[in-house]
TITORKE-929891 format. One line per field, with one value per residue: residue in three letters; x, y, z of N, C-alpha, C, O in turn; residue number from 1. Coordinates in nm, 3 decimals, always signed. Layout:
! TITORKE-929891
rest: (ALA	...)
n_c1: (X	...)
n_c2: (Y	...)
n_c3: (Z	...)
ca_c1: (X	...)
ca_c2: (Y	...)
ca_c3: (Z	...)
c_c1: (X	...)
c_c2: (Y	...)
c_c3: (Z	...)
o_c1: (X	...)
o_c2: (Y	...)
o_c3: (Z	...)
nr: (NUM	...)
***
This chain:
! TITORKE-929891
rest: (MET	GLY	THR	VAL	ASP	VAL	ALA	GLY	ILE	GLU	ALA	GLU	ARG	GLU	ARG	LEU	ARG	GLY	GLU	TYR	LEU	ARG	GLU	GLU	ARG	ALA	ALA	SER	THR	ALA	ARG	GLY	LEU	HIS	HIS	VAL	ALA	VAL	LEU	CYS	ALA	ASP	VAL	GLU	THR	THR	ILE	ARG	PHE	TYR	GLN	GLY	VAL	LEU	GLY	PHE	PRO	LEU	THR	GLU	ILE	VAL	GLY	ASN	ARG	ASP	TYR	GLU	GLY	SER	SER	HIS	PHE	PHE	PHE	ASP	ILE	GLY	ASN	GLY	ASN	LEU	LEU	ALA	PHE	PHE	ASP	PHE	PRO	GLY	LEU	GLU	LEU	GLY	ALA	TYR	ALA	GLU	VAL	LEU	GLY	GLY	LEU	HIS	HIS	LEU	ALA	ILE	SER	VAL	GLU	PRO	ALA	LYS	TRP	ALA	GLU	LEU	ARG	ASP	ARG	LEU	ASP	ALA	ALA	GLY	VAL	GLU	TYR	LEU	GLU	GLU	SER	GLY	THR	SER	ILE	TYR	PHE	ARG	ASP	PRO	ASP	GLY	ALA	ARG	VAL	GLU	LEU	ILE	SER	ASP	PRO	LEU	GLY	GLU	MET	TYR	GLY	LEU	SER	VAL	LEU)
n_c1: (+0.092	+0.057	+0.209	-0.001	-0.144	-0.215	-0.250	-0.364	-0.579	-0.740	-0.768	-0.897	-1.136	-1.221	-1.278	-1.506	-1.684	-1.697	-1.817	-2.030	-2.175	-2.430	-2.544	-2.791	-3.001	-3.186	-3.525	-3.526	-3.597	-3.672	-3.850	-3.773	-3.558	-3.684	-3.635	-3.325	-3.208	-3.036	-2.849	-2.894	-2.780	-2.944	-3.276	-3.362	-3.138	-3.062	-3.248	-3.273	-3.005	-3.030	-3.295	-3.270	-3.010	-2.958	-3.155	-3.361	-3.680	-3.846	-4.082	-4.210	-4.251	-4.262	-4.324	-4.090	-4.121	-3.953	-3.826	-3.890	-3.979	-3.807	-3.737	-3.864	-3.765	-3.841	-3.705	-3.751	-3.581	-3.602	-3.715	-3.902	-3.775	-3.665	-3.495	-3.414	-3.396	-3.316	-3.370	-3.182	-3.291	-3.097	-2.941	-2.695	-2.471	-2.186	-1.965	-1.979	-1.840	-1.625	-1.670	-1.673	-1.944	-2.073	-2.193	-2.038	-2.074	-2.323	-2.454	-2.591	-2.779	-2.815	-2.934	-2.693	-2.712	-2.833	-2.650	-2.409	-2.550	-2.592	-2.351	-2.250	-2.427	-2.330	-2.080	-2.188	-2.288	-2.070	-1.946	-1.735	-1.583	-1.492	-1.421	-1.467	-1.336	-1.533	-1.781	-1.859	-1.914	-1.812	-1.881	-1.954	-2.208	-2.404	-2.349	-2.112	-2.142	-2.061	-2.152	-2.237	-2.280	-2.373	-2.320	-2.390	-2.620	-2.908	-2.798	-2.554	-2.207	-1.945	-1.924	-1.977	-2.220	-2.376	-2.611)
n_c2: (-0.145	+0.191	+0.557	+0.779	+1.056	+1.290	+1.591	+1.637	+1.505	+1.612	+1.892	+1.781	+1.737	+1.997	+2.107	+1.987	+2.024	+2.299	+2.303	+2.119	+2.134	+2.323	+2.595	+2.687	+2.447	+2.267	+2.081	+1.725	+1.509	+1.287	+1.092	+0.965	+0.690	+0.407	+0.132	-0.074	-0.342	-0.681	-0.942	-1.259	-1.591	-1.732	-1.708	-1.739	-1.707	-1.462	-1.298	-1.337	-1.214	-0.949	-0.843	-1.005	-0.947	-0.684	-0.541	-0.462	-0.457	-0.716	-0.671	-0.800	-1.072	-1.208	-1.356	-1.343	-1.172	-1.183	-1.449	-1.770	-1.913	-1.788	-1.580	-1.240	-0.994	-0.773	-0.513	-0.232	+0.025	+0.253	+0.605	+0.579	+0.399	+0.111	-0.202	-0.415	-0.774	-1.075	-1.414	-1.672	-1.947	-2.240	-2.112	-2.086	-1.905	-1.708	-1.558	-1.257	-0.983	-0.717	-0.506	-0.260	-0.078	-0.209	-0.274	-0.117	-0.041	-0.019	+0.230	+0.321	+0.521	+0.548	+0.633	+0.785	+0.670	+0.406	+0.328	+0.253	+0.065	-0.120	-0.174	-0.340	-0.520	-0.680	-0.729	-0.925	-1.126	-1.212	-1.075	-0.949	-0.634	-0.285	+0.010	+0.341	+0.664	+0.704	+0.726	+0.534	+0.205	-0.063	-0.389	-0.697	-0.876	-1.218	-1.285	-1.124	-0.881	-0.542	-0.337	-0.019	+0.137	+0.429	+0.709	+0.955	+1.211	+1.202	+1.316	+1.445	+1.384	+1.301	+1.533	+1.709	+1.873	+1.680	+1.713)
n_c3: (+0.028	-0.067	-0.012	+0.164	+0.028	+0.236	+0.254	-0.012	-0.022	+0.159	+0.034	-0.176	-0.035	+0.033	-0.195	-0.274	-0.086	-0.126	-0.381	-0.374	-0.113	+0.055	+0.214	+0.237	+0.220	+0.014	+0.061	+0.141	-0.103	+0.010	+0.252	+0.461	+0.642	+0.551	+0.568	+0.641	+0.467	+0.561	+0.522	+0.631	+0.804	+0.975	+1.105	+1.343	+1.536	+1.456	+1.570	+1.825	+1.869	+1.774	+1.917	+2.145	+2.283	+2.201	+2.234	+2.023	+1.934	+1.759	+1.491	+1.281	+1.094	+0.774	+0.465	+0.211	-0.096	-0.294	-0.303	-0.254	+0.045	+0.194	+0.463	+0.567	+0.789	+1.070	+1.263	+1.528	+1.539	+1.652	+1.646	+1.411	+1.227	+1.055	+1.072	+0.846	+0.785	+0.544	+0.514	+0.325	+0.254	+0.113	-0.061	-0.005	+0.076	+0.070	+0.330	+0.516	+0.345	+0.302	+0.018	-0.264	-0.295	-0.078	+0.207	+0.497	+0.768	+1.011	+1.157	+1.459	+1.664	+1.993	+2.341	+2.562	+2.837	+2.767	+2.571	+2.746	+2.914	+2.692	+2.637	+2.836	+2.794	+2.561	+2.658	+2.840	+2.676	+2.559	+2.336	+2.126	+2.125	+1.995	+2.147	+2.072	+2.109	+2.339	+2.252	+2.072	+1.974	+1.827	+1.633	+1.551	+1.390	+1.442	+1.157	+1.076	+0.974	+1.026	+1.326	+1.461	+1.777	+1.858	+2.081	+2.029	+1.945	+1.679	+1.353	+1.460	+1.501	+1.682	+1.796	+1.599	+1.356	+1.134	+1.000)
ca_c1: (+0.004	+0.143	+0.169	-0.135	-0.118	-0.308	-0.298	-0.416	-0.719	-0.811	-0.781	-1.010	-1.289	-1.237	-1.331	-1.617	-1.752	-1.726	-1.882	-2.164	-2.231	-2.511	-2.566	-2.916	-3.038	-3.356	-3.576	-3.489	-3.722	-3.704	-3.959	-3.708	-3.513	-3.801	-3.586	-3.225	-3.220	-2.940	-2.871	-2.868	-2.803	-3.030	-3.353	-3.356	-3.017	-3.030	-3.366	-3.188	-2.903	-3.097	-3.391	-3.238	-2.882	-2.940	-3.305	-3.462	-3.793	-3.886	-4.184	-4.285	-4.200	-4.333	-4.262	-4.009	-4.168	-3.861	-3.767	-3.966	-3.900	-3.710	-3.842	-3.829	-3.839	-3.818	-3.688	-3.769	-3.442	-3.657	-3.779	-3.970	-3.679	-3.652	-3.355	-3.478	-3.322	-3.385	-3.256	-3.212	-3.241	-3.049	-2.881	-2.502	-2.430	-2.095	-1.944	-1.983	-1.693	-1.631	-1.699	-1.708	-2.077	-2.110	-2.198	-1.901	-2.094	-2.481	-2.454	-2.723	-2.797	-2.865	-2.885	-2.589	-2.734	-2.845	-2.508	-2.340	-2.608	-2.571	-2.177	-2.270	-2.493	-2.243	-2.002	-2.243	-2.308	-1.928	-1.940	-1.592	-1.629	-1.385	-1.478	-1.373	-1.384	-1.599	-1.899	-1.880	-1.894	-1.797	-1.898	-1.981	-2.316	-2.374	-2.328	-2.018	-2.184	-2.024	-2.253	-2.198	-2.376	-2.303	-2.429	-2.416	-2.774	-2.891	-2.728	-2.444	-2.132	-1.821	-1.958	-1.990	-2.333	-2.390	-2.739)
ca_c2: (-0.007	+0.355	+0.674	+0.857	+1.221	+1.389	+1.739	+1.621	+1.441	+1.741	+1.965	+1.756	+1.741	+2.128	+2.124	+1.897	+2.090	+2.420	+2.287	+2.064	+2.174	+2.446	+2.671	+2.675	+2.311	+2.234	+1.999	+1.647	+1.406	+1.156	+1.116	+0.933	+0.592	+0.315	+0.022	-0.127	-0.467	-0.728	-1.084	-1.342	-1.733	-1.808	-1.622	-1.730	-1.640	-1.300	-1.276	-1.355	-1.123	-0.806	-0.845	-1.049	-0.872	-0.526	-0.480	-0.392	-0.521	-0.762	-0.594	-0.863	-1.178	-1.203	-1.434	-1.281	-1.197	-1.254	-1.587	-1.889	-1.986	-1.687	-1.488	-1.092	-0.962	-0.640	-0.474	-0.122	+0.074	+0.383	+0.697	+0.548	+0.346	-0.051	-0.277	-0.589	-0.897	-1.175	-1.525	-1.714	-2.075	-2.336	-2.057	-2.112	-1.762	-1.662	-1.488	-1.144	-0.948	-0.572	-0.481	-0.172	-0.073	-0.281	-0.224	-0.107	-0.081	+0.057	+0.313	+0.336	+0.631	+0.506	+0.754	+0.750	+0.558	+0.287	+0.283	+0.207	-0.075	-0.239	-0.255	-0.427	-0.657	-0.715	-0.819	-1.039	-1.193	-1.250	-1.031	-0.872	-0.503	-0.206	+0.123	+0.446	+0.786	+0.732	+0.743	+0.441	+0.064	-0.121	-0.526	-0.773	-0.931	-1.304	-1.311	-1.078	-0.749	-0.460	-0.254	+0.069	+0.184	+0.547	+0.779	+1.091	+1.230	+1.181	+1.447	+1.457	+1.281	+1.325	+1.707	+1.795	+1.852	+1.620	+1.708)
ca_c3: (+0.021	-0.081	+0.083	+0.137	+0.032	+0.340	+0.199	-0.117	+0.020	+0.242	-0.084	-0.225	+0.051	+0.035	-0.323	-0.273	+0.009	-0.190	-0.506	-0.337	+0.027	+0.059	+0.364	+0.249	+0.164	-0.049	+0.141	+0.067	-0.167	+0.104	+0.403	+0.581	+0.583	+0.567	+0.651	+0.543	+0.489	+0.580	+0.467	+0.772	+0.765	+1.038	+1.143	+1.515	+1.558	+1.414	+1.640	+1.974	+1.869	+1.779	+2.012	+2.297	+2.328	+2.139	+2.243	+1.936	+1.935	+1.625	+1.475	+1.191	+1.001	+0.652	+0.364	+0.090	-0.211	-0.404	-0.290	-0.188	+0.154	+0.243	+0.544	+0.581	+0.946	+1.102	+1.418	+1.563	+1.582	+1.698	+1.548	+1.300	+1.159	+1.094	+1.044	+0.828	+0.753	+0.484	+0.522	+0.192	+0.254	-0.002	-0.165	+0.032	+0.051	+0.173	+0.485	+0.497	+0.266	+0.249	-0.118	-0.322	-0.286	-0.002	+0.379	+0.585	+0.913	+1.029	+1.277	+1.517	+1.773	+2.114	+2.454	+2.630	+2.943	+2.728	+2.523	+2.842	+2.902	+2.572	+2.628	+2.937	+2.747	+2.465	+2.755	+2.927	+2.560	+2.506	+2.192	+2.138	+2.030	+2.009	+2.178	+2.023	+2.158	+2.455	+2.201	+1.971	+2.010	+1.675	+1.674	+1.451	+1.437	+1.443	+1.031	+1.056	+0.969	+1.125	+1.363	+1.570	+1.864	+1.853	+2.173	+1.983	+1.894	+1.560	+1.293	+1.520	+1.495	+1.741	+1.827	+1.469	+1.315	+1.013	+0.929)
c_c1: (+0.087	+0.110	+0.063	-0.093	-0.214	-0.373	-0.349	-0.554	-0.812	-0.838	-0.909	-1.162	-1.323	-1.331	-1.458	-1.719	-1.805	-1.814	-2.047	-2.252	-2.285	-2.541	-2.720	-2.963	-3.191	-3.387	-3.541	-3.599	-3.766	-3.814	-3.869	-3.665	-3.640	-3.737	-3.441	-3.228	-3.050	-2.990	-2.810	-2.871	-2.913	-3.145	-3.367	-3.257	-2.982	-3.139	-3.307	-3.080	-2.996	-3.178	-3.322	-3.114	-2.907	-3.069	-3.383	-3.546	-3.822	-4.052	-4.257	-4.211	-4.277	-4.260	-4.185	-4.057	-4.092	-3.776	-3.807	-3.913	-3.837	-3.801	-3.780	-3.882	-3.769	-3.789	-3.693	-3.656	-3.480	-3.654	-3.843	-3.907	-3.663	-3.501	-3.427	-3.372	-3.396	-3.278	-3.282	-3.166	-3.187	-2.969	-2.719	-2.452	-2.307	-2.070	-1.962	-1.822	-1.742	-1.620	-1.729	-1.888	-2.165	-2.144	-2.078	-1.967	-2.253	-2.443	-2.600	-2.706	-2.882	-2.827	-2.802	-2.619	-2.759	-2.739	-2.432	-2.433	-2.581	-2.434	-2.178	-2.332	-2.401	-2.112	-2.067	-2.263	-2.168	-1.903	-1.817	-1.639	-1.488	-1.468	-1.414	-1.451	-1.489	-1.747	-1.940	-1.846	-1.923	-1.777	-1.927	-2.092	-2.314	-2.324	-2.198	-2.037	-2.158	-2.128	-2.180	-2.328	-2.321	-2.384	-2.461	-2.558	-2.757	-2.868	-2.647	-2.336	-1.964	-1.832	-1.983	-2.131	-2.323	-2.496	-2.795)
c_c2: (+0.127	+0.437	+0.726	+1.029	+1.334	+1.517	+1.730	+1.601	+1.567	+1.873	+1.918	+1.745	+1.907	+2.173	+2.068	+1.995	+2.257	+2.396	+2.224	+2.088	+2.304	+2.492	+2.637	+2.553	+2.300	+2.111	+1.848	+1.596	+1.326	+1.180	+1.044	+0.756	+0.455	+0.181	-0.010	-0.281	-0.579	-0.857	-1.120	-1.474	-1.777	-1.725	-1.615	-1.653	-1.503	-1.256	-1.270	-1.261	-0.973	-0.761	-0.881	-0.971	-0.709	-0.456	-0.396	-0.474	-0.583	-0.724	-0.682	-0.953	-1.218	-1.306	-1.326	-1.297	-1.234	-1.371	-1.668	-1.927	-1.882	-1.614	-1.325	-1.040	-0.819	-0.619	-0.316	-0.044	+0.239	+0.495	+0.683	+0.457	+0.183	-0.098	-0.408	-0.665	-0.983	-1.306	-1.577	-1.872	-2.137	-2.253	-2.082	-2.015	-1.744	-1.595	-1.364	-1.073	-0.796	-0.576	-0.355	-0.142	-0.122	-0.235	-0.214	-0.112	+0.029	+0.115	+0.355	+0.396	+0.578	+0.635	+0.675	+0.650	+0.421	+0.219	+0.209	+0.063	-0.182	-0.254	-0.366	-0.550	-0.716	-0.800	-0.965	-1.142	-1.246	-1.207	-0.938	-0.741	-0.406	-0.089	+0.215	+0.583	+0.804	+0.719	+0.615	+0.308	+0.025	-0.285	-0.562	-0.865	-1.079	-1.361	-1.222	-0.916	-0.645	-0.335	-0.150	+0.129	+0.300	+0.641	+0.917	+1.114	+1.225	+1.311	+1.494	+1.381	+1.344	+1.483	+1.789	+1.744	+1.813	+1.633	+1.880)
c_c3: (+0.013	-0.001	+0.052	+0.129	+0.126	+0.294	+0.073	-0.068	+0.071	+0.159	-0.149	-0.150	+0.028	-0.102	-0.353	-0.194	-0.062	-0.321	-0.457	-0.214	+0.034	+0.174	+0.339	+0.156	+0.121	+0.050	+0.074	-0.001	-0.096	+0.195	+0.506	+0.549	+0.608	+0.625	+0.550	+0.548	+0.453	+0.529	+0.605	+0.708	+0.860	+1.130	+1.326	+1.580	+1.549	+1.541	+1.779	+1.974	+1.894	+1.870	+2.130	+2.333	+2.283	+2.194	+2.175	+1.882	+1.779	+1.589	+1.386	+1.142	+0.912	+0.561	+0.261	-0.030	-0.307	-0.395	-0.229	-0.064	+0.221	+0.337	+0.560	+0.706	+0.981	+1.241	+1.406	+1.581	+1.645	+1.579	+1.389	+1.178	+1.161	+1.018	+1.019	+0.793	+0.639	+0.499	+0.380	+0.166	+0.114	-0.077	-0.127	+0.028	+0.145	+0.280	+0.420	+0.446	+0.282	+0.105	-0.146	-0.306	-0.185	+0.131	+0.448	+0.720	+0.891	+1.186	+1.354	+1.639	+1.894	+2.242	+2.532	+2.746	+2.864	+2.610	+2.642	+2.904	+2.797	+2.565	+2.742	+2.917	+2.659	+2.551	+2.807	+2.820	+2.503	+2.370	+2.211	+2.030	+2.059	+2.028	+2.117	+2.080	+2.243	+2.385	+2.133	+2.013	+1.856	+1.730	+1.559	+1.488	+1.424	+1.265	+0.989	+1.007	+1.063	+1.153	+1.464	+1.643	+1.887	+1.931	+2.141	+1.896	+1.754	+1.495	+1.378	+1.487	+1.579	+1.779	+1.702	+1.394	+1.147	+0.934	+0.933)
o_c1: (+0.177	+0.015	+0.020	-0.029	-0.269	-0.492	-0.390	-0.636	-0.922	-0.918	-1.006	-1.273	-1.439	-1.427	-1.516	-1.823	-1.915	-1.883	-2.154	-2.374	-2.209	-2.571	-2.774	-2.962	-3.290	-3.297	-3.527	-3.709	-3.879	-3.862	-3.889	-3.720	-3.662	-3.788	-3.434	-3.257	-2.975	-3.105	-2.726	-2.930	-2.980	-3.100	-3.378	-3.275	-2.897	-3.094	-3.308	-3.051	-3.018	-3.156	-3.309	-3.127	-2.859	-3.083	-3.450	-3.514	-3.821	-4.138	-4.379	-4.090	-4.379	-4.143	-4.243	-4.051	-4.133	-3.676	-3.767	-3.799	-3.812	-3.918	-3.659	-4.001	-3.668	-3.837	-3.653	-3.629	-3.395	-3.611	-3.832	-3.959	-3.648	-3.428	-3.478	-3.260	-3.518	-3.154	-3.382	-3.071	-3.229	-2.915	-2.633	-2.352	-2.313	-2.172	-1.962	-1.714	-1.859	-1.547	-1.812	-1.945	-2.286	-2.100	-2.011	-1.916	-2.283	-2.413	-2.696	-2.632	-3.004	-2.728	-2.811	-2.550	-2.698	-2.739	-2.396	-2.369	-2.555	-2.388	-2.109	-2.316	-2.388	-2.061	-2.014	-2.259	-2.166	-1.848	-1.807	-1.694	-1.395	-1.568	-1.295	-1.571	-1.548	-1.839	-2.060	-1.748	-2.016	-1.702	-1.929	-2.089	-2.201	-2.267	-2.164	-1.939	-2.216	-2.177	-2.086	-2.437	-2.209	-2.497	-2.539	-2.593	-2.649	-2.905	-2.660	-2.374	-1.889	-1.727	-2.005	-2.160	-2.280	-2.501	-2.902)
o_c2: (+0.152	+0.427	+0.730	+1.098	+1.436	+1.548	+1.840	+1.691	+1.604	+1.957	+1.991	+1.747	+1.942	+2.251	+2.102	+2.035	+2.311	+2.491	+2.271	+2.068	+2.400	+2.403	+2.560	+2.563	+2.323	+2.050	+1.848	+1.637	+1.280	+1.293	+1.062	+0.694	+0.431	+0.128	+0.014	-0.332	-0.563	-0.890	-1.061	-1.498	-1.871	-1.675	-1.520	-1.560	-1.442	-1.166	-1.158	-1.219	-0.912	-0.649	-0.796	-0.922	-0.622	-0.334	-0.300	-0.555	-0.505	-0.755	-0.662	-0.927	-1.272	-1.337	-1.220	-1.407	-1.304	-1.392	-1.662	-1.975	-1.913	-1.587	-1.303	-1.034	-0.771	-0.690	-0.261	-0.062	+0.323	+0.485	+0.754	+0.439	+0.130	-0.040	-0.486	-0.617	-0.972	-1.306	-1.540	-1.917	-2.088	-2.310	-2.094	-2.021	-1.759	-1.565	-1.351	-1.104	-0.758	-0.667	-0.306	-0.251	-0.102	-0.122	-0.317	-0.192	+0.111	+0.056	+0.412	+0.344	+0.568	+0.709	+0.557	+0.548	+0.323	+0.103	+0.094	-0.038	-0.300	-0.342	-0.468	-0.654	-0.836	-0.906	-1.076	-1.258	-1.320	-1.283	-0.862	-0.739	-0.444	-0.068	+0.190	+0.605	+0.912	+0.701	+0.588	+0.295	+0.061	-0.320	-0.484	-0.928	-1.107	-1.469	-1.236	-0.841	-0.644	-0.259	-0.183	+0.160	+0.294	+0.671	+0.987	+1.045	+1.236	+1.413	+1.617	+1.280	+1.423	+1.546	+1.910	+1.626	+1.886	+1.586	+1.912)
o_c3: (+0.092	+0.076	-0.063	+0.208	+0.084	+0.292	+0.036	-0.080	+0.030	+0.202	-0.174	-0.204	+0.007	-0.106	-0.456	-0.246	-0.049	-0.356	-0.495	-0.210	+0.023	+0.254	+0.419	+0.034	+0.191	+0.109	-0.048	+0.037	-0.110	+0.208	+0.627	+0.457	+0.727	+0.724	+0.429	+0.656	+0.357	+0.500	+0.673	+0.602	+0.818	+1.233	+1.404	+1.659	+1.614	+1.613	+1.831	+2.086	+1.998	+1.917	+2.219	+2.445	+2.356	+2.196	+2.214	+1.796	+1.684	+1.672	+1.392	+1.140	+0.954	+0.585	+0.241	-0.085	-0.400	-0.464	-0.113	-0.063	+0.338	+0.309	+0.563	+0.736	+0.930	+1.330	+1.303	+1.700	+1.676	+1.464	+1.289	+1.068	+1.271	+0.937	+1.100	+0.772	+0.629	+0.497	+0.317	+0.102	+0.009	-0.172	-0.214	-0.044	+0.268	+0.341	+0.298	+0.498	+0.277	+0.066	-0.069	-0.313	-0.179	+0.152	+0.456	+0.797	+0.804	+1.290	+1.301	+1.723	+1.888	+2.241	+2.566	+2.751	+2.907	+2.570	+2.618	+2.935	+2.816	+2.492	+2.734	+2.981	+2.687	+2.515	+2.812	+2.862	+2.404	+2.289	+2.307	+1.921	+2.129	+1.958	+2.094	+2.093	+2.237	+2.465	+2.136	+2.087	+1.784	+1.821	+1.463	+1.594	+1.385	+1.252	+0.872	+1.006	+1.171	+1.069	+1.535	+1.595	+1.939	+1.890	+2.205	+1.800	+1.697	+1.552	+1.385	+1.428	+1.521	+1.787	+1.701	+1.373	+1.058	+0.821	+0.880)
nr: (1	2	3	4	5	6	7	8	9	10	11	12	13	14	15	16	17	18	19	20	21	22	23	24	25	26	27	28	29	30	31	32	33	34	35	36	37	38	39	40	41	42	43	44	45	46	47	48	49	50	51	52	53	54	55	56	57	58	59	60	61	62	63	64	65	66	67	68	69	70	71	72	73	74	75	76	77	78	79	80	81	82	83	84	85	86	87	88	89	90	91	92	93	94	95	96	97	98	99	100	101	102	103	104	105	106	107	108	109	110	111	112	113	114	115	116	117	118	119	120	121	122	123	124	125	126	127	128	129	130	131	132	133	134	135	136	137	138	139	140	141	142	143	144	145	146	147	148	149	150	151	152	153	154	155	156	157	158	159	160	161	162	163)
***
């Protein structure tokens, strides 16, 4: 891996900010995030992790309209947002891998007191994690997808307003 041109990267960020970042933004054309869909190997293992360990209530399990025998199920992650999963029995999908255009991590905002409670729940469940800056916990779900629990409010990250 070559040397990183930090000054050049920051100059490119400044160029992009100048060209695309607006002080007065138009309203978004979207109403909000309906759901993010992630693949899983086993429905019950996923439910036990997301509902049992993380405390995200399961809201529904339905058949997946795109693949016979597959389940499409949802967890409430607050603020009217859902985290959804599919299983694809019989497809023998490979393990999680980072690829361009793929999921790097899913960041979910939780209240600071809940953040500390969830860190304790991860400990109790034996889930390895990396704590960063006293506000973020990074870990992998049972299928290897990276999840971040961040105690910053929605629209903020490490003291910076991003919304």
